[in-house]
C-alpha positions as CSV (number, residue, x, y, z in Angstrom):
1,M,-3.7,18.4,6.1
2,T,-1.5,21.1,7.7
3,L,0.4,23.6,5.7
4,F,3.5,21.4,6.0
5,G,2.0,18.2,4.7
6,H,2.0,14.9,6.6
7,S,5.2,15.0,8.6
8,G,6.1,18.7,8.6
9,P,9.2,20.3,7.2
10,A,12.6,18.7,7.9
11,P,15.0,20.2,10.4
12,G,16.6,23.3,9.0
13,V,13.8,24.0,6.5
14,Y,12.6,27.0,8.5
15,D,16.0,28.5,7.9
16,D,15.4,28.4,4.1
17,P,12.8,31.0,3.2
18,E,12.9,30.2,-0.5
19,L,12.2,26.5,0.2
20,M,9.4,27.4,2.5
21,L,7.9,29.7,-0.1
22,V,7.9,26.9,-2.7
23,R,6.6,24.4,-0.2
24,Q,3.6,26.6,0.7
25,H,2.8,27.3,-2.9
26,L,2.8,23.7,-3.9
27,L,0.6,22.7,-1.0
28,S,-1.8,25.5,-1.8
29,L,-2.1,24.1,-5.4
30,D,-2.5,20.5,-4.3
31,P,-3.3,20.1,-0.6
32,K,-3.9,16.4,-0.7
33,G,-1.4,15.5,-3.4
34,E,-4.2,14.2,-5.6
35,R,-3.0,16.0,-8.7
36,F,0.6,14.9,-8.2
37,A,-0.6,11.3,-7.8
38,R,-2.7,11.5,-11.0
39,V,0.2,12.9,-13.0
40,L,2.5,10.1,-11.9
41,R,0.0,7.4,-12.7
42,E,-0.7,8.9,-16.1
43,T,3.0,9.3,-16.8
44,I,3.8,5.7,-16.1
45,D,0.8,4.6,-18.2
46,Q,2.1,6.9,-21.0
47,L,5.5,5.2,-20.9
48,L,3.9,1.7,-20.9
49,D,1.7,2.6,-23.8
50,G,-0.5,-0.4,-23.2
51,E,-2.9,0.3,-26.1
52,H,-0.1,-0.3,-28.6
53,T,2.3,-2.6,-26.7
54,G,0.2,-4.6,-24.3
55,R,2.7,-3.8,-21.5
56,F,1.8,-3.1,-17.9
57,D,5.1,-3.7,-16.1
58,W,7.7,-1.1,-15.6
59,N,10.4,-3.8,-15.9
60,D,9.3,-4.4,-19.5
61,L,10.3,-0.8,-20.5
62,H,13.5,-0.3,-22.5
63,K,16.4,1.4,-20.7
64,T,15.9,4.5,-22.9
65,E,12.2,4.7,-22.0
66,K,13.1,4.5,-18.2
67,T,15.6,7.3,-18.8
68,H,12.9,9.4,-20.5
69,A,10.6,9.0,-17.5
70,G,12.2,12.0,-15.7
71,T,11.6,14.3,-18.7
72,L,8.0,13.2,-19.0
73,V,7.4,13.7,-15.2
74,E,8.9,17.2,-15.5
75,I,6.8,18.1,-18.6
76,N,3.5,16.6,-17.2
77,L,3.9,18.4,-13.9
78,L,4.6,21.7,-15.7
79,R,1.4,21.3,-17.7
80,E,-0.8,20.1,-14.8
81,F,0.2,23.1,-12.5
82,N,0.9,25.6,-15.3
83,F,4.3,26.3,-13.8
84,H,6.5,28.9,-15.5
85,S,9.7,27.7,-17.0
86,G,12.8,28.8,-15.1
87,V,15.7,30.6,-16.6
88,D,18.4,28.2,-15.3
89,M,16.2,25.5,-13.7
90,D,13.1,23.6,-14.9
91,Y,10.5,25.7,-13.1
92,L,9.9,29.1,-11.7
93,I,7.6,28.5,-8.6
94,A,6.6,31.5,-6.5
95,G,9.5,33.4,-8.1
96,V,12.0,30.7,-7.1
97,E,14.0,28.6,-9.5
98,V,13.3,24.9,-9.0
99,D,14.8,21.8,-10.7
100,C,12.6,18.7,-11.1
101,K,14.2,15.3,-10.5
102,F,12.5,11.9,-10.8
103,S,13.7,8.5,-9.8
104,Q,12.1,5.1,-9.6
105,K,14.5,4.4,-6.7
106,L,13.9,6.4,-3.5
107,Y,16.7,8.8,-2.8
108,G,18.2,7.9,-6.2
109,W,17.9,11.4,-7.7
110,M,20.9,12.5,-9.8
111,I,21.7,16.2,-9.3
112,P,23.6,18.0,-12.2
113,P,26.3,20.5,-11.3
114,E,24.1,23.4,-12.5
115,A,21.5,22.5,-9.8
116,L,24.0,22.5,-6.9
117,D,22.8,24.8,-4.1
118,E,19.5,25.2,-5.9
119,I,16.1,23.9,-4.8
120,C,15.1,20.6,-6.3
121,L,11.6,19.1,-6.5
122,V,12.4,15.4,-5.9
123,V,9.8,12.9,-7.0
124,W,9.7,9.1,-6.6
125,A,7.2,6.5,-7.8
126,D,7.3,2.7,-7.8
127,D,4.5,0.9,-9.5
128,H,5.4,-2.5,-8.0
129,Q,5.2,-1.1,-4.5
130,G,2.2,1.1,-5.5
131,L,3.7,4.1,-3.7
132,W,4.9,7.6,-4.6
133,S,6.6,10.5,-2.8
134,A,7.5,14.2,-3.6
135,G,9.6,16.6,-1.6
136,L,11.9,19.5,-1.7
137,L,15.6,19.5,-1.3
138,R,18.3,22.3,-1.2
139,A,21.0,20.5,-3.2
140,N,23.8,21.4,-0.7
141,R,27.1,20.9,-2.5
142,A,28.8,19.8,0.8
143,K,26.2,17.0,1.4
144,L,26.1,15.4,-1.9
145,T,28.3,12.6,-3.2
146,T,28.4,9.9,-5.9
147,S,27.2,6.4,-5.6
148,G,29.8,4.0,-4.3
149,T,32.4,6.6,-3.4
150,I,33.0,9.1,-0.7
151,T,34.4,11.8,-2.9
152,K,32.5,15.1,-3.6
153,K,33.7,15.3,-7.2
154,G,30.6,13.8,-8.9
155,N,30.4,10.9,-11.2
156,R,31.6,10.7,-14.8
157,D,28.8,12.8,-16.2
158,G,29.2,15.3,-13.4
159,K,26.1,14.4,-11.4
160,F,25.7,14.1,-7.7
161,Q,23.3,12.4,-5.3
162,L,22.4,12.4,-1.6
163,T,24.6,10.6,0.9
164,K,22.7,8.1,3.1
165,Q,23.3,10.1,6.2
166,H,21.7,13.2,4.7
167,H,18.4,11.6,3.5
168,A,16.7,13.7,6.2
169,L,17.5,16.9,4.2
170,V,14.4,16.1,2.1
171,S,11.4,18.1,3.2
172,W,8.6,15.8,2.2
173,L,5.4,17.2,0.7
174,W,3.9,13.7,0.5
175,H,5.8,10.6,1.5
176,K,5.0,7.0,0.5
177,E,1.4,7.8,-0.5
178,P,-0.7,5.2,-2.4
179,L,-0.3,5.2,-6.2
180,E,-3.4,4.3,-8.1
181,E,-3.3,0.6,-8.5
182,N,-1.9,-1.0,-11.6
183,L,-4.3,-3.9,-11.4
184,L,-2.7,-6.2,-14.0
185,L,0.6,-5.9,-12.1
186,H,-0.9,-6.7,-8.7
187,I,-3.3,-9.7,-9.3
188,S,-1.9,-13.2,-8.8
189,K,0.3,-14.7,-11.5
190,E,-2.3,-17.4,-12.1
191,T,-5.1,-14.9,-12.7
192,Q,-2.8,-12.8,-14.8
193,A,-1.9,-15.7,-17.0
194,A,-5.5,-16.7,-17.4
195,I,-6.4,-13.3,-18.7
196,L,-3.4,-12.8,-21.0
197,T,-3.7,-16.2,-22.7
198,A,-7.4,-16.0,-23.3
199,G,-8.7,-16.2,-26.8
200,A,-7.4,-17.1,-30.3
201,G,-7.8,-15.9,-33.8
202,S,-7.6,-12.3,-34.8
203,K,-6.1,-9.5,-32.6
204,R,-9.6,-8.1,-32.1
205,S,-11.1,-11.4,-31.0
206,R,-8.2,-12.0,-28.7
207,G,-8.7,-8.6,-27.2
208,Q,-12.4,-9.2,-26.5
209,A,-11.6,-12.6,-25.0
210,K,-9.0,-11.0,-22.6
211,V,-11.5,-8.3,-21.6
212,N,-14.1,-11.0,-20.9
213,E,-11.7,-13.0,-18.9
214,L,-10.6,-9.9,-16.9
215,F,-14.2,-9.3,-15.7
216,R,-14.8,-13.0,-15.1
217,Q,-11.6,-13.4,-13.1
218,V,-11.4,-10.1,-11.3
219,Q,-14.7,-9.4,-9.5
220,G,-15.5,-6.9,-6.8
221,R,-12.6,-4.6,-7.7
222,R,-12.6,-1.4,-9.7
223,V,-11.0,-1.7,-13.1
224,S,-9.7,1.4,-14.8
225,R,-10.0,2.1,-18.5
226,T,-6.2,1.8,-18.8
227,V,-6.5,-1.9,-18.0
228,V,-9.2,-2.4,-20.6
229,R,-7.2,-0.4,-23.2
230,T,-4.1,-2.6,-22.5
231,L,-6.0,-5.8,-23.0
232,A,-8.2,-4.7,-25.9
233,Q,-5.4,-3.0,-27.8
234,Q,-7.7,-1.1,-30.1
235,K,-8.8,2.5,-30.5
236,D,-12.4,2.0,-29.4
237,Y,-11.4,-0.2,-26.5
238,M,-14.4,0.6,-24.3
239,K,-16.6,-1.1,-26.9
240,R,-15.2,-4.4,-25.5
241,V,-17.0,-3.7,-22.2
242,R,-20.4,-2.5,-23.4
243,Y,-23.6,-4.4,-24.3
244,N,-23.9,-5.1,-28.1
245,G,-21.1,-7.6,-28.3
246,G,-19.0,-6.5,-25.4
247,A,-18.3,-8.2,-22.1
248,R,-21.6,-7.1,-20.5
249,Q,-23.4,-9.1,-23.1
250,K,-21.1,-12.0,-23.3
251,L,-20.8,-12.6,-19.6
252,R,-24.6,-12.2,-18.9
253,D,-25.3,-15.9,-19.2
254,E,-22.8,-16.5,-16.4
255,G,-24.7,-14.2,-14.2
256,I,-22.0,-11.4,-14.3
257,L,-23.0,-7.8,-14.1
258,I,-20.5,-5.1,-15.1
259,C,-21.3,-1.7,-13.6
260,G,-19.7,1.4,-15.1
261,D,-19.4,5.0,-14.0
262,Y,-22.9,6.0,-15.0
263,P,-24.9,7.2,-12.0
264,N,-27.4,4.3,-12.2
265,H,-24.7,1.8,-12.5
266,Q,-23.0,3.4,-9.5
267,A,-26.3,3.0,-7.6
268,V,-26.4,-0.7,-8.4
269,A,-22.9,-1.2,-7.2
270,E,-23.6,0.8,-4.0
271,Q,-26.8,-1.2,-3.3
272,L,-24.9,-4.5,-3.7
273,G,-22.3,-3.3,-1.2
274,L,-19.5,-3.0,-3.9
275,P,-16.9,-0.4,-4.3
276,I,-18.4,2.4,-6.5
277,P,-16.8,2.8,-9.9
278,Q,-15.4,6.3,-10.5
279,E,-14.8,8.0,-13.8
280,G,-13.6,5.6,-16.4
281,E,-13.9,2.6,-14.1
282,N,-16.0,-0.6,-14.2
283,I,-16.6,-3.3,-11.6
284,S,-17.9,-6.8,-12.2
285,I,-19.8,-9.2,-9.9
286,R,-21.8,-12.4,-10.3
287,V,-25.4,-12.1,-9.0
288,V,-28.3,-14.4,-8.4
289,E,-32.0,-13.7,-7.6
290,A,-32.4,-13.2,-3.9
291,K,-33.8,-16.2,-2.1
292,Q,-34.6,-17.0,1.5
293,H,-31.1,-18.0,2.4
294,H,-29.8,-14.6,1.2
295,D,-31.7,-12.7,3.9
296,G,-29.6,-9.9,5.3
297,Q,-27.5,-9.5,2.2
298,P,-27.4,-6.2,0.3
299,Q,-30.0,-6.3,-2.5
300,V,-30.8,-4.4,-5.7
301,W,-34.1,-4.3,-7.6
302,L,-33.5,-5.0,-11.3
303,E,-36.0,-6.3,-14.0
304,G,-38.8,-6.6,-11.4
305,R,-36.8,-8.8,-8.9
306,Y,-34.3,-8.5,-6.1
307,W,-30.7,-9.6,-6.8
308,V,-27.8,-10.3,-4.5
309,V,-24.1,-11.0,-4.9
310,A,-23.8,-14.8,-5.6
311,S,-21.9,-17.1,-3.2
312,P,-19.7,-19.9,-4.6
313,D,-22.5,-22.3,-3.8
314,D,-25.1,-20.5,-5.8
315,Q,-25.7,-21.9,-9.3
316,P,-25.3,-19.5,-12.2
317,E,-28.4,-17.6,-13.3
318,R,-28.7,-15.2,-16.3
319,A,-27.9,-11.7,-15.0
320,P,-30.5,-9.0,-15.4
321,L,-29.9,-6.0,-17.7
322,L,-28.5,-3.0,-16.0
323,P,-30.8,0.0,-16.0
324,E,-30.6,2.6,-18.7
325,T,-28.7,5.6,-17.6
326,R,-31.8,7.8,-17.4
327,K,-33.7,5.4,-15.1
328,N,-33.3,4.7,-11.4
329,T,-32.9,1.4,-9.6
330,S,-35.4,2.0,-6.8
331,A,-37.5,-0.9,-5.6
332,P,-41.3,-0.4,-6.0
333,D,-43.2,1.1,-3.1
């Protein structure tokens, strides 16, 4: 990535030394936008609070919670990057006062009168689209207006926003970048329903049934701990994945392996040609013992035999145990 991000600074940015200084500082702290992306994912998950509410859809948030999102984004970015608090604005970045504005609608940022003519860090994220953006804007008083009017007087609470013709004033740091997937939101409605309606009885048994159904229904895709926490709705939610009563044990008779983020589990996933689970992630897949018609498929050596990813035509076989985390998965010489 260049100093100016993906698309370079907007026209006129070179004429704003303070904006350029803030821009360079932010890109030096987060060249690829990975830290920004993580903060936004974690902030949305914090608002959804799946462990206690079971929610995974932004549309299920209360209006007051959505309003609070901007404050949480501001606080969480401050903590992540250890920004100094500004005197008049939210942050002091490279000696420059900067106000932070978040909106779930692109270009929907509301600028208060005290931020007029100041630099704003404008942030957008949409969980349904799975995208996010962050950029810098000099809140030029002459180029702001209110929604639905051509006046420059601001709306009833005195806030302003960008006119459509001045969207190009935003100098993007990162624009329409992928947001870490909210898996429950993006699977099919049928699969979603099968997972959410699984189980009966106590809350704990329902939670285990939902986690089992998740790994039964959603195979070959990395599943974050946030998804498990939302379905399990209990403090020790990862217990619902492990052997000793969790999904790894309960789905074994169906031939389903669940690889976690342990190095030896990652090795199994890699040898089977699957996406490799990263920190806090798991991935499930149904396997069968390798036979002649599986020649050419990726294979892994477990429990003294070779295993491959099962096809729909392969009959279920009891899955092998995954290796202990201290052992390797190498085939014998």
